[in-house]
N, C-alpha and C positions, 0 to 999 in steps of 0.2 A: 222768738219772733224772727230773728235773722235767719234761722235755718229753715223756717217755714216759707219764707218768701219765694225761693226758687221753686218749691213744689207747687205753690199756688200759680206762679207764672207758667209752669209746664202744663198744669191742668187746664189753664185758660187757653193756651195755644192748642191743646188737643181738642177742646170743644170747638174752637174757631175753625180748625181744619175739618172737623166732622160736619159743622154747619155749612162750610163751603162745598163739601162733597154732596151734601143733601140738596143744596141749591142747584148745583150743576146737574145732578140727576133729574131734578124736577124740570129744568130747562130742556134737557134731552128728551124727557117724556112728552112734554108739550110739542116739541118738534116732531116726534114720532106720530103724535095724534094728528098733526096737520099734514105731514107729507107721507105717512104710511110706513116708511122705513128710514131709520136714521142711526147714527153712531153716537155713543155716549161722549159728552164733552170731556169727562174725566177719564183718561186712559187707564187701563189696568195692566199690571205687570204680568208678563207671561212666565212660563217655566224657566226660561233662560234669562229672565230679568228685563227683557225688552218691553217697552210700553206698546200695547196693542189696543186699538179701539174696539169697543164691544158694540155689535150691531143688534138692535132690537127690532123685531117684526111687529107691526101693528095692523089692525084691520083697515082696509082701504076706505077712503071717504065715500060719501054718497055720490059726489060728483064723478069720481073715478068709476064707480059701478055703473052709473047711468051712461057714461061715455063708452064703456066696454059693451054694454047691451046694445046701444045704438049702432056701434061698429059691427056687431054680429048680425043685427037685423039688416043693415044696409048691404053687407056682404051676401047674405042669404037671398035678398031680393035681386041683386045683380046676377048671381048665379042662376036664379030661376029665369030671369029675363034672357040670359045668354042661352039657356037650354031651350027656351021657346023659339028663339030665332037662330037655332043652330044650323038650319039649312041655309039661311042667308049668310051666316058667318062662313060656312064651308064654301059657298060660291065665291064670296069675296076673297077668301084665302087662295082658291084656285086661280082666280083672275089675277091676283097679285103675283103669284108664282109665274104664270104665263107672261105677264108684263115684264117681270124682271128677266125672264129668259129671252124675250123678243126685243127688248130695248137695244141691246148691242147690235143686233142684226139691222134693225131699222135705222139706228145711228150710222152704221157703216154705209148703207145705201143713201142716207140723207146727205152725207158728206160728198158723195160722188155723183149723185143725180140731181138735176135741177127740177125737182118735183116737189109738190106740197107733201108735207109729212103724212097727212091723212091718206093720200093716194098710195104712198109707199106701204102704209100699214095694210091697206086693202089688197095690194099685190102680194104681200106676205101671207095674208089670209087665204088668197086664192091658191098659192103654191102649197100651203099646208092641206087645204081641202083636196087638191089634186093628189097629194101623196096618200091621203086616206082612201081616195077612190081607187088608186092603183093597187094599194094593198088589198082592198076588198074585192076588186074585180080580177086581179091577176094572180095574186098569191094563193088566195083561198081555193079557187077552182082547181088549180094545178095540184095543190096539196091534197085536196079531196080525191082527185084522180089517182095520185100516187098511193094513197092509203087504200083505196079500193082495189087497185092492181095487186098490192102486196097481200091483201086479205084473200084475193081470189087465187093467187099462186102459192099460198102458204103450204098446202099439202104437197106440192111438187118439191118445194124446198126441203120439207121434212124427209121425203123419200131420198133426196140427194144426200142429206146429212147421214142417213142410216147406211149409206154406202161405205162409210168409214167404220172399220172394225172397232176401234176404240169407242167412238161415239155410240155405236150399236150396243156395245157391252153395257155402258152406263144407261142407255135409253131403255134397255130391257129391265133394268133394275129400278130406275126412277121415273120412267115414262116421260122423258123430257120432250120428245117430239109431239106427243099428244097435247101437252100443255102449251107448247109453242103454237100449234095450229089453232087451239081454242082461243088463245090470246090474240092471234092475228085476225081471226074472224070477228073478234070483238073490237077491233080497231076503228071501224066506221062509227060505232057508237061512242067510243072514247074521243073521236075527233071533235064532237060537239063540245066536250069539255076543253079540248085543246084550243079551239077557236074562241072560247069564252073570254080569255084575257084581251084578245083583239077587239071584241065587241065592247068590253068594259072601257077600253081607252077611247074608242071612237064614238060610240053612241050610248051604250048602257051606263056609262059613268054618269050621265045626266039623265035622270029618270024621265024627264020631259023635254021636248024640243024647246019649250020656253026657257028652261034653265040653261040650255046650251046657248041660246041667243043672249040671255042675260050675261053669261060669262064672257062671251065674245064682245058684247057692248062695253062691259066694265073694263075689260082688257084694252079695248080700243081707246077708251078715254084715259086710262092710266098711261098708256104709251104716248098719247098725244099731249096730254097736259100733266103728266106725272111730276115733272120738275117744278111746275108752278104750285102743285099741291104740296110738295115737299118744302119748298121755300116758304109757303104760307104757314105751314105747321112749325117750321123751325123758327120763324119770326116770333112765335109765342113763347119760346123757351128762354129768352133773355140771354144771360151771360153763358149759358150752357149750349148755345147754338153751335159753336165750333165743334164741341165734343160730339154732339148728336149728328152733325153733318158728316164728320169723319166716320162715325159708326155706320151710318146709312150707306156711305160709299163702300166700306168694307163688306157689308152684307151683300150689296148689289154686285160687287165684283166676284164674291164667292159663288153666289147662285148662278151668275152668268157664265163663269168659267166652267162650272160643273155641267150645266145644261149643254152648252156648246161643245164642251169636251166629250160629253157622253154621245152626242150626235156624231161627232167626228169619229170616235172609236167604233160606233155602230156602222158607219159607212165603210170604214176600213174592214170590219168583220164581214160585211156584205161583199166587198170586192174580193177579198182573199178566198172566201167560200165559193164564190162564183168561179174563180179561176181554178181552184182545186177540183170542184165537181165537174167542170168542163173537161179537165184533163182525164178524170176518171170515166167520163162518158155518161154521167148521170143526167137523165132528162130533167127539164125544168130547172136548170142550174141557177138561173137568175132568180127565179121565184123562191127557190130554197135559200139562196143567199139573202134575199130580203127577209125571209123568216128568221134566219140567224141574226140579222141586223136588228130586227124588231125585238127579239127576245134578249139580245145583248143590252138593250136599254134598261132592262130590269136588273136591279142590283142583286148580288149574291148568287142567285140560282138561274138567272136568265140565260146566261151563256150555256149552261148545262142542259137546260130544256131545249134550246135551239139545236144543240149538238145531237140530242137524242132523236129529234124529229128528222134531221138529215141522215143520221145513221140508219133509221128505218127505211128512208128512201133509197139508200145505197144497196139494200139487200137484193132487190130484183135485178140489179145490174151485173154484179160479179161477186157473189157471196162465196167465201168470206173475205176475199182479198180487198175489194173496194171498201168494205166496212172497216177492216183493220187499218187500212191506210187513212181513212177519214178519222178514226178515233185517235191514231197517232198524231195526225196533223192538228186536231183540235186541242189535244193536250199541250203540244208545243206552242200553238198559237196563244192559248190562254196564259201560259207562262210569259210569253213575250208581251202580251197585253198588260199583264199585272206589273211586270218589273221594268218594262221599257216604255210602252206607249202611254200608259196612264201617268207616270211621273212627268213625262214630257208635255202632255196635254194639260193636266191639272196643275202641275207645279206644286206649290205649297198653299194653294187656295183652300183646300179641303183636308186639313190635318185633323180628321175626326178619329177619335178612339175606336178601335174595332168593336168593342162591346156596345158602345153607343150606336154604332152603325147597325148592328144586328137588332138591337132593341127598337131603334127608330123605324127600321124597315118593317118589323113585326107590327108595331103600333100603327104605322101608316097603312099597311095592308088590311088590318082589322077595321080601320075607320073608313077608308075610301077604296079598298080593293087594290087592283093593279095601279090605278092612278096614285093612290096613297103611297105605294111602294116606290113609285117613280120620284115623288117629291119628298120622300122621307129624309134622304141624306142631305140635300141642300137645306132643308128646314132645320135639321140637327146642326148643320154647320152654322147657320144664322144664329140659332139659340146659343151655340158655343161662343160665337163672337160677342154677343150681347153680354153673356155671363162673364166672359173674360174681361171685358171693358169695365163691368160693374165691380169685379173683384180688384182690378188694378186701381180703380178710383178709391175704393174703400180702403185698401191697404195704404195708398198714398196719404189719405186723410189721417189714418191712424199714426203713421210715421210723423206727419206734421204735428199732430197733437202731442206725441211723446217728446218731440224735440223742443217744443215751446217751454215746458216747465224746466227743462235742463238749461235752456238759454236764460230764463229768468233767474234760476238759482246761481248761475255763473255771474250774471250781472249784479245780483245782490251781494255775492261774495266780494266782487271787485269794489263795490260801493262801500262795504263795511271796512275793507282794508284801506280804502282811501280816507275814510273817517278816522 
């Protein structure tokens, strides 16, 4: 009997431990049924002897399924409504962009002139309308005349080129002059496509006059009462008001710097083009300078398109010297513009990744044509600022959450040592 006592006690302890594990497993199974996913209360030993919790997956509850279905339905309805009012959303987006671009100009005049803010906005509108009229009434007719003159004189230029023995040798083999004459005669037809972007920005970007009036009216109200609308919206954000206010200021500064900087750079391109073409003796130098300035507003390919137009206009003057001088000048000027002028004008307001720039321009052009390409880069910069702020906030919260358990552990250790 004395020897059997320890064996009985050992068996009793083994059964008690088994019952305890069974109870713990049952509790964890109930928790899994309620929450969907849980870990065993009894840890299991891993291959290296460490205790690791076992995670068991369970079917989601009916309440979770209903909530997920409702979320999908609400999202689908919102996307459908957004698609139905996409025209209104587009007009509001254009108005918001124009307002952000014009607010610094209106503020500058508002600080210097003793006039009502609404009157200043109307003056800015009149100036912009005058610029559109100048481009339509001065630049386009002179450009059409230049293209027509080039098309008419193309055979004579081809005969002069054949006077060179080297050119004549390759022309007899590849028929270069014939192709040049054919292309030159087709220039008047291609001019319609060339003027297309100008029409897109001025009139055709708004399919109806009513849409243009709508955009101007919304822009007028945003410039006049924009700060009141922003303050009203920020008042609803509670403790996050300061963060959102800082975010709005950053976006506003980025868009304003880009738009004003782009206009300044285009004016500089217009000025230097006018000077160079006047020295070369090219007629309609100012009109061609305005063409270069207009195309320079377009990102990526705008400057190249404007340079091609002017190169064609230099052919009737003194080919090929004037054309070569112009091409050399525009190459040097684009390098100066990219590495000197743009960093000075933009600063660090638009530190957009190059691949993001290309993709945003392509997307903007596909959605809104030339107007979309114009607003693509500042839109991408605004999205980048918002995403950057979200990422910084999220990372800060994660760091705070990771520091709290460490602090609790340290305080617990100190308390145990004190005990």
